[in-house]
Each structure stands twice: as C-alpha cells, then as structure tokens.
N, C-alpha and C positions, 0 to 999 in steps of 0.2 A: 546625482546622488550626493547627499551631504557628506562632508569629510568625517572620518573616524575621530571620535573624541579621545584626546590624550590626557595624561596626568597634568600637563602644562595648562591645557584648556580648563580643567577643573580648578587648578590652583588660581588661575586668573579670575575665574567667575566667583570663586569662594573668597578671594582676597587673602589667601594663605600661600605658604611655600609648597613646592612640589614634594619636599620631604614630608611635610605634614599630611599632604594628600596620600602619599604612599603608605605612611603609617596608619592613617585612618582606614584606608581601603583594605589593608592587610591585618587589621586588628592588632597593630603593634603598640608597644608601650611608648610613653612620652607624649601622648596626645590626650587632652581633656575630653571628657564625654560630650561636652557642649560642642567642641570643635569637630569631634568625630561625627556627631549627629548632623552638623551643618554640612560637612564635606559629603557625607553619604546622600543627603538630600539634593545637593547640587549635582552630584554624579548621576543620580536617577533622573533628574530634570534634563540633563544634557544627553541622556541615553548612553552613558558609558557602559561598556561590557568588559569585565575582567578577563584577562588572558590566563586561564588556569594552566594551560599547557606550558606557557612560559614560566609560570611560577614554579611548576614542578620540575622543569628541565630547561634551563635557560639556553637559548640558542638552538633548540631542537626544531627540525623542520616538521611541517604538518605530515603526519604519517598514518592517520586513521581516517577511514570513511564510515559514515553512519548509514544504516539501512533502517528506514522507518516503516514499520508494518502496522497493520490494522487488525490485529487478532492472530496471534501466533498459533492458535489451535487449528488453523486452516492448513491442511497437509500440502496445499499448493505452495506455501512459503518454504517448505522443507527443500523441495527440488530447486526452487528459485534460488535459495541461499547457497546450495551446492555450486550452482553456476557462478554466483557472485564471489563466493569465497575463493574458488580456484583462480579466478582472474586477478583478484585483489592481492592474494598471496604471491602470485607470480610477479606482481609489481612491487613487492617488498613493502606492502602496507597491511594494516590490520583492519578488521571489521568490528564495528560496534552495533549491536542490534537493539533497537528501541521501539517499543510498542505504544501507540497513542490511543489505545482503546482499553476499556475496563470490561472484562467479560464480554467482549464482542461489541460493546457500545462505544461509539466515538465520544471523546471527551475533549472539548475545545480548550479548556484550561490546561489539560495535560499536554496538548500540542504546544501551547505557549511555553510551558515549563521545559519541554523537550527541546524546542528551538533555542531557548535561553542557554541550556546546557551545551548544545552544539556550538553556540557562539563562544561560550566561555572556554570550551576545550579546543577552539580553533580547528575544527574538523577540516580535512582536506576537501571533502565533498560529501554529498548526500544523495542516496537513492531512496525514493519514497514510493510506497505502494498505494498511497492515498493522496487525493487532491488536497494539498495544503491550502490554508488561507492565503490570500494575496499578501496580507501583512507579514506572514511568516516568510514568504519568498523575498519580500523587500528587505527584511532584516538580514537574511542570509546574503543577499546580493550586496548589501552595504559593506559586508566583510569579505566580499569576493569568494564566497563559498558556493561552488557550482552545485546545481540540482539536476538530477535525471529522474523522470517519472517512469515507473515500470508498472504495466498493467493498470495504469490510471492516466488521466489527462491533466494537463496543467490547468490552473484556474482560468476562467474566462478573461480574455484580454491579454493573456500571457502565453498564447499558443506558440510563440517563438522558442519556448523552452524545450530541451530535448526530451524525448520519450520513446519507450519501447513498449508497444501494445499489441494486442491481437484485434482482428476484425470481428468484434463481438456481434455486430449486426449480421454479417454473413454467417457466422457460426450459428446464430439462432435460426436463421433460415434453413440451415442444414438439419438442425434438430427437428424443426417443424415439418420439413418435407419428409423426414423418416417416419415421424409419428403419423402423418397423413397416409403414407404408404401402408402402414399397419392397420389403418382403419380407425385410429383413435380420433374421436370427434369432440370429446369433452376434456379439456386440459386445465390443470391447476398449476400455476407457476408460483412457487414459494421463493421469495426473493428478499434480499437484504436492503437496507435503506439507501437512498440516493446519494448519501455522502460518499459512497463508493461509486466512482464515475462510470464503471463498467455496467452498472445497473441500467442506465439509460438505453444503451444500444442493445443489450440483451433483451430487455423488455420490448423495445421497438421491433426487433427482428422477429420475436415470437408472435407479436400482435399481427405483423404483416403475414407471417407464415400461416397463422390461423385464418386470416382473411382469405388467402389464396386457396386454402383447403376447405373453406366453408365450415370450419370447426369453431366451437366456442372456447373462450379462454378466460379464466378468472385469475387475476394477479393478486396475491396475498403477501403483504409485507410483514417481515419478522425482524426482530433484532438479530444481529449476526452471531448467534451462538446456538448450540444444539438444543438446550433446554427451552429457550424462547421459541425455536422453530417447532418443537413438539407441541408446546402449549398453543401456539398460534394455529397450527394445522388442526389440532383437536377442535378448537373453536370454529374453524372454517368448515370442517366436515359436519359438525353438529348443526351449523346454520344452514348448510346446503340440504341436508336430509338424504340426498343421493350421492353416491361416490362418483368422482370423475373417472374417466378412462385411464388417465395417466397423471402422475405427479412429477413435476420438473423441479429439481433442486437447484437453486442459484449457485451453490458452492458446497464444499465438503461439510462444514459445520451444519448447514441446513439439511443436507442429505442424512446426516446422523440423526437429526431430529425427526425426519420423515420415517426412517427405519425404526426408531423407537416407538413412534406413534403406531405404525402398522403392527408391530409386535404386540403392543398392549391391546390392540383391537382384534388380534388373531387374524390379520389379513395377510395374504401371501402375494408376493410379486413374482411373476406377472399375472398369475391366475386370477386374483381378485382385483388387482390394480397394477398397472405398469409403472415403472420408475426409471427416470433418466436423470443425469446430473451434469452440471458444468464442472470442469477441473478434474482431470484424471489423477489417480493416486495409486501408490504401489500395491495396495491390497485389494483394489477394486475387482481384479479377476478372481479373487479367492473368497469373496462374500457369496453366500447362497441366496438368490442367484447372483452370478457375476453382473456387475453394474455397467450398463451402457453409459458412456461418458464422452464429453468433448475433451480431446487431448489438446491443451493449449500450449504444450511444449514449454512448461514453466522453467525448466533448467536452461533451455536455450534463451529464453527471455532474460533470465538473470545474468547469463553470460554476456549477452549483448549489452545490457544496461551497464554492467561493470566495465566492459571494454570501452563504452562511450565515456563513462566518467573518468576512467584512467587516461584516456586520450585528452580530454579537456584539461585535466590536472597537469599533464605533461606539457601541454601548450602554455598553460599559465606560468609554469616554472621557467620555460624557455623564454617567454616574453617579459617576465618580471625581473626584479632585482634579486640579489642574494638574500635579502631580508624579507621581501614581500612579493608574493606572486601577483601577476597581472589579473585584471578582471577576466572572468571566463568569456570565451568567444563562442557564442551559440550560433550555429549555422543550420540551414534547412536540412542538410544531409545527416544531421544527428537525430532526426526523427525517423523511427523505423516501425514497421508493422509485421508481425510474425503470423503466417497462416496457421489455421487449426484443422484438425481432422476429427471426425466422429468415429469412435471405437464402439462397434456394435457388439453387445453381449446379450445375455438372456433376459435381463430385468425389464427390457422394453417390450418383450413378447416375441422376440425372434427365437428361432431354433439356435442351438449353440454353434456359432461360427468359429473358425480358427482365430485365436486372439493374436493380433498383430504385435503385442508386447510380451507374449508368452515366450 
C-alpha cells in the first residue's frame, strides 16, 4: 500500500514551503493564484486527501461510521438501520447514512464522490449494502478505514473482507418449493439489476427450484424502484399475452410496483394471480391480502454488521498509536451468514395461517 501523502510531500514536489501548501489547500490569503493552482494540481497528482475532520476539530478521534445504502426507499433498510444504530450508539459513535443511487439506479460517479467524502471526513469505518468497486475499497484501505459488507458480497478477488449476508440461494429454494406445493407452474420473477450482488443467488435458487418442480420461470429485470417495476411488469405482461400463476418480487420497491400494476389492471391476489416477495416489512401482514414474504431478519443482519465493524475499529485503536489507528485486521471469522425463513400469508394462495410476527 503506498504511503499517505502529506503536506510535506506536496511541498517537496511543488517546490514550495509547507506554509504555502497549507494556505493553498485551505483557500487562505497570502498565496498567488498561480501558486495556488500549481499546488492544487500537484496535490491531485499525488492523490492527496484533505482531512476535513481535523480541520473542523483538531485532535478529535474518528467518531463516526458511514452506512452506504443503495436506495433508501427499500423498507428492508429501515430495520437494518435500527440494528446498526443501536450497536454504534452503544459504542459512543454516530452514524452517517449515504445513498449511492438516484431513484433506485446505481450511479458510479456518485459512489466515487461518496468515497471521497468518507476519506475527507476520516470515517472510523464503513458498512455498505452494495458491492463497491475494487478501486473504492483500495482507496478506503489506503487510509485504514475498515469496510463491512451487509446483505452484499465483496468485489471479486476481495473475498477476505468481512460480510454479513443471508443464504439467498437456499432462501430461493424455499420460495420455489412452496410455490410448487401450491401447484403454481408458471412463475415470473421481477428482479433488480446485478449490481446488487444478492440478485445472482436469488435468481439461481429460483431457477433451480423451477427445474426441480418442472415449472417454467421468466426473469424480468427492472430498475430498482416502484415506478420502473410497474412499467416493466406492464410491458412483460403485454408481451406474454397470458398471465403467470405467480409474481415474485425481488424486494420491497419492486413489490410496490407489482401491486400498483395489479390494481390498474383490476387483478386480485391471489385469485387472479399469486404474489410473493423477498424482504419482510412491518406492514406486510396488513395489506389485503397479507403478503407472503421471506423474512431475512434485516435488523439482526444490521446488528451483526455493526458489531463486526465496532470490533474491528476497537482492535485498530488498541494496535495503533495515539494519533493513528492500525490497519484493519480482517479474519475469516468476521464473515457470517444469517438463516432466513418463509412467512406464509394469503397472497400466495394459502388459507390464512397464524402470522408468526403478529
């Protein structure tokens, strides 16, 4: 890992004093525009990252962790954040929530800007719900900022990084087995783009479940928001001509799009078409009909992810100096997987069972 760039490094490369560098970087007076432009160009070339936290409060320890989400409209994140917030607050740290999607669509430039801001603020650590780019991980690692992946996988080649996930493949097998028991033979899976790493195992599990059941399955990709889900499903149903037996929503926003589509078409679940969804949410039992969902225990996932990050940060502080934490120590035991359960309600075509969350 290359060393962190200091003001002295910039001064040496630019052929000026550290005083001039400091004034130029902080937009101070007493520096000509020519010198300021030169210093800023050298700083960019060397990869210098300003320490905004130090500028705002000299000598303060890293006291905040960032949670990177990919679409805050997903109710899944609400429960997950409850778990994260509770653990982080108990550790006397604060949480900063940062979303790197625009209306449910991933934005690579926004990821770059977000990571830059995290570096400038010298965050104590990061929990991310999205598989970040390898370059983003490397930038964070250069400044010893630990990363924990939650409900997502690290980038390929970086499997050593800690993560808290669910067994999405097994979860999908559970969904498919239940649909087969009900006699549903024509499935349509409405799913978000592959930038969300959970897509791969969810889709693979459903494809295998359909194969075992002798059912047909159509996979339809939508942008990760309700409006796109509705429009995409409208197009898919028009193209098919016939209705599938069941619609499977990849997550909460896509479920909302499905429900809007059915309402506009005056179709009822489960009488006209069955509906199931990934990711349980608080009001799922109160929709008519109550929605059959996979309970991925998102609050527990958030709790475990925060506990993992706090543990890594604590070890960094213990192993480092008074002014600089040590590099994070990533171990195999920091990778966890949380089991899931299928909560059967009426939207799939079952009679009303007792709700385990009621």
